[in-house]
N, C-alpha and C positions, 0 to 999 in steps of 0.2 A: 260389255267391256269388262275384262277381268280386273279385279282390284289390284293395286300395286302391292308389292310384298315387302317393301322397305323404304325408308326415307333416303332420298338422293341428297347428298351433301349440297348445300346451297339452295335447296327447295324453300320456297316462301309460301307459307300457309296463311290463308285469311279465313276468319270465322264470320259466319252470318248467323246470328242468334246464339244465345248462351247454351253451353253444354248442360244437359240435364243430369249427367252422370258423374262429371268430373270438373273441378275448378279449372278455368282457363289458364290461370297463372301457373298451375302445376303442369298442365299440358305444355305450356310455352317453355317451361324449364326443361322438360324432357326433349322437346323438339330441338332446343338449342344445344343440349348435350349431344345430340346426334347431328350437329352442324347444319341445322336448318333454322328457319324463323317462323314464328306464329304471331299474327297480329289480328286485332279486331278490324273487320272491314276488308275491302279489296282495293288493291292498287294495280298499276300496270305490271309490276314485278310479281304479282301473285301467281303462283303456278298451280296451287291446290286450294280448293274452297271447301271448308267443312261447314255443313249445315247442322246447327244445333237443334235438338228436338223442342226446346222451349219456344222456338220460332213459331211452331204450330199453335201453341197455346195463345200467343199474342195475336196470331192471325185470326183466331176464332173471335176475338174481341174487337178487331179492327174493321173499319168500314169496307175496305177492299177484300178482306178475308183471304181465302186460299188463293185467289187470283193473283195477289201480289207475290205470294210465295212462288207460284208457277212462273210469273214474269221474271223473278230474280234467278230461278233455276235455269230458265231458258237463256237468259242473258249471259250467265257464266258459262253455260255449255257452248253457246255460240262464240264466246271469246276464246274457246279452245282450252279452258282450264280443266283440270281433273277434279271431278266432284266426289266428295267423300261424305258418307253418313257419319254420324257420331260414333257408332260402333266400329265402322270401317276405319276411322281415324285412330281409335283406341287400339284396335288390332294392329294397325300399322306401327304404333308405338310400342307394341308388346305389352300393353296394359290391360288387354282383354284376350281371353283364350279364343282362338279361332274355332269355328264349328267343324264338325267332322267333314271329311272329304266328300265331295259331291261331283255330279257329272252332267246335270241338266243345263243346257244353254238357255239364254234369254228367250230365243225364238221358240225353243221347245216348250218352255213354260207358258208362253203366250198361246201357242197352238193347242196345248193340252188343257189349259184352264179357261180359255176364252176371255181372260182379263186383257184389257187393252195395253199396248206397249207403254203409252203415256202414264197410265195408272200404275203399271208395274214399276216403272222407273222412279216415280215419285214415292211410292210405298217403300221401295228398296232404299231410297235416299233417306227416309225417316225410319228405317229399321223395323219395318212391319214384317220382315221375313227373318229366317234364321241366318241367311247370308245377305250381305249388303250388295252383292254383285254376282254375276255369273262366275263359275258354275254354281247353280242352285241345287238344293237337295230335294229328295222325295217329300220331305215334310214341307218344304217351301211350295211344292206343287199342290199339296193338300190345302195349304193356306191360300194360295192363289185362287183355287177353285171356290173356297169359302168367300173370299173377297169379291170375286166376280159375281157371286150370288147376292152379296150385299149391295153391290153397285146396281145390279139389275133391280133390286128392291128399293132403290132411291137414295142409297148412301153415297156420299162423296168420298174420294180418296182421303181427303183431309180428316173427315169424321172417323174413318177407319183407323188412320194412323194415330190420331189422338187417343183412340179408345184402346187399342190392342196392348199398349204398355201398362195398362192399369189392372192387369190380372195375372201378373207374373211373367215369366219368360214367354215370348211370343210362340215358341215351339210347343208350349203346353196347350195352346189353343187348337192344335190339330185334333185333339180328342174331345173338343167341346162343340156344341151347336151354337152358331152365331146367327142372330136375327137383327133385322132393322125394324124399328117401330116408331110410333109418334107419341109415346108417353111423355108427359110433362111438356107438351108443346114442342118437342124437338123431333121433327120428321125424319132425321137421319141419325138418331142416336142408336148405338149398337148395344145389343142385349145378349146375355147368355141364355141358353136353353129356351124356355118358353116366355121370355120377357120378364123373368122374375128378378134378374140381377143385371143392372146396367153397368157397363164397363166405364165407370166414371169416378173411380176412387183416386188413390194416390199414385204418383208415378212409380214405375218399377224401382228406381233408385231413390234412396232416402236423401233428399237434398240437404237436410239438416246435418247429416253425418258426412256427406260427400263434399260439401263446399262451405266456406266461411261466409258469414253474412256480408262481409265486405265485397266478396266476389259477386253475390247476387245484386247488391246495390249498384256496383259498377256496371254490370251488364244492363240493368234496367235503365240507368242514367244514360248510357251510350245509346240504347235503343230509343229512348225518349228524345235525346238530342238529334238523332238522325231523323226522327219523325218531324220534329219542329223545323229542321233544315229543309226537308222535303216540302213542307207547307209554306216555306218562305218567311218563317218567323225567325229572322236572323239574330235578333237580340236575345231571344229566349234560348235559341240553339247555342249561341256563343257562351251564354251563362252555364248551360248544362255541360258543354264540352270542358269548360274550365273546372267544373266540379269533378269531371272524370280525371282531368289532369292533376287535380289536388290529391286524388286517391292513387293514381298511377302516373307519376311524372315522366315515365319513360315511353308513353304512348304517342308515337310520332303521328299516327293517323288522327288521333283526337286533336293534336296541335294543328295539323293541316286543315282538318274540317273546321276548326274554330277560326282559323285565318280566313277561310273562304266566307264564313258567316260575317266576320268583322268587315271584310271587304264589301260584302253585300249591304252592310249597314252603314257604309261610308266611313268607317273607322280605320283609315288607311295606315297610319303609323303602327297601330296595334296589330293590324293584319300582317304587316311586314315583319314585325317581331315574331309572330307565331309561325310564319312561313320559315323564318330563320331558325326558330326553335325546332320545327319538324326536321329541317335539314341537319341540324346538329345532332338530333337523336338518330337520324337515319340518313347518312350522307348520300346514299344511292336513291333517295326518294325523288324520282324524276319529276313527278307531278308538282312537287313543292318548288323545285327549281323553275319549272315552266310558269307556274302561277305567280311566283315572285317576280319573274321577268316581266310578266304582263303588268303587274302592279308598278314596277319601276318605269316601264314604258309609258303608262298612263300619267305618271308623275314627271315625265320629260327627262328621266335619267337614262339617257340612251346608252352610255358606256356600261352602266351596271346591268341594264336589260340585255345587252349584247352578251356580256360575260355569262349571265345566267342561262340564256338560250343555248349558248355554245356548250355549257356544262350539261344541259338536258340532252342535247344531241349526242354528246360523247357517251353519256350513260346508257342511252337507248337509241340505237341507230335505226330502229324500225318505227320510231315515234315521229310521225309526219308533222304534227302541229308546230313544234318549235322550229322546224326547218322553214315552214311557210312564214311564220312570224319573223324569223330572222331575215328572210328575203324582203319582207315588207319593211322592216326596220332599216335595212341597208338602202332600199329604194328611197325611202323618205329622207335618209341622210345624204342622198346623192351619190351613193356608192353603187353605180349601176352594174358594174362587172360582178361584184360580190352578190348583188341581188339576183342577177341572172343565174349565177352558179347555184345558188340555193333553190331557185325555182326549178331548175333542171333536176336537182337532187330530189325535190319534193315530188316531181312527176314520176320519179322512179318508185316512190312509195305509194302514190295515189294518182292514178291516171284518169279517173272517171267522174270524180265529184265536181260540184260547183266550184270548190276551191281549186281543183285541177284546171278548170277552164280559166279561172282568174290567173293562175300561174302561167298558162300558155299565152294569155294576153300580155302579161308582164314581160315575158321573153320576147314576144313580137315587138313590143314597144321599145325595149332596150336595143334590139337588133336594128330597128328603124332609126333610132337616135344615133347608133354607132355608124350606120350607113351614111346618114346626113353629115355627121362630123367628118367622116372620111372623104365625102364628096366635096 
């Protein structure tokens, strides 16, 4: 897929992993200047996902390793979002010079290099080539052949991507011999020439000059909070998200995530406050409206839950979940006609799931009740 050539007004960018080359806050400012939005994390409104290269460094230390990165990439691709590498994103903003014109397609690169399509896509996404997407250059073909040899020697795509940025611009590697070895107990470490120099130095970009300490701290905190949330440690995650908010009070996703954690910890009133805070920061944050509706419903506040569900539906007409929940809420309140109408609407969005079968049964029940009443 050819990389996009400009920011579409209204585009919503989400970042996964911190940028190695550029502070996120400065990138967000540039995106806003071009009438788009950039946020940490991903929501339903996210149209483009930027994968920061520091994600790879964290993956190498995590238990799940590169498999988790692969899972996240696959999930965002399946959701239909445009995936951008860090360099691709900076080129889109005009903050990095585009490489020279090129003509090789993705399939041509695969055919000529014997590198698998999956490895090619992941290496491209983490800027292991001169170009981040097709059309590729002849230098990219040389690199692809070298990487295919490294993979055949036992290296993983993640080990290659982590290594290639540590020896200058990746295009410079076309004139160097790359080898995979087991020195220092690392079976997939990448070496230059005859194994004399491991590609394990500093990142290509000097983080000390490229970003402020506050940016690094915030990105680390957010990643730590996400990790705690995924592990079910709601209290710790809520604390970490609050620290993120103390650094960047405008982060709607941090407020939303904190609300989810507080709700999981049983701190209902605080959760409601943070859902409302997320909505105030981003009035179009449909997930926040939906989750706040769920909280209100759990508390028996039917009118409030109804208003929030209706708002979520108005904001995103393809979001099936609030339609189903509104149908269920109206059914429980005895409003059978309204419940039926929403179940019908739900089936237009989802006709095959278990929830769809529940909606069909709901419609049948209402029709039976209506027939009995008429009889």
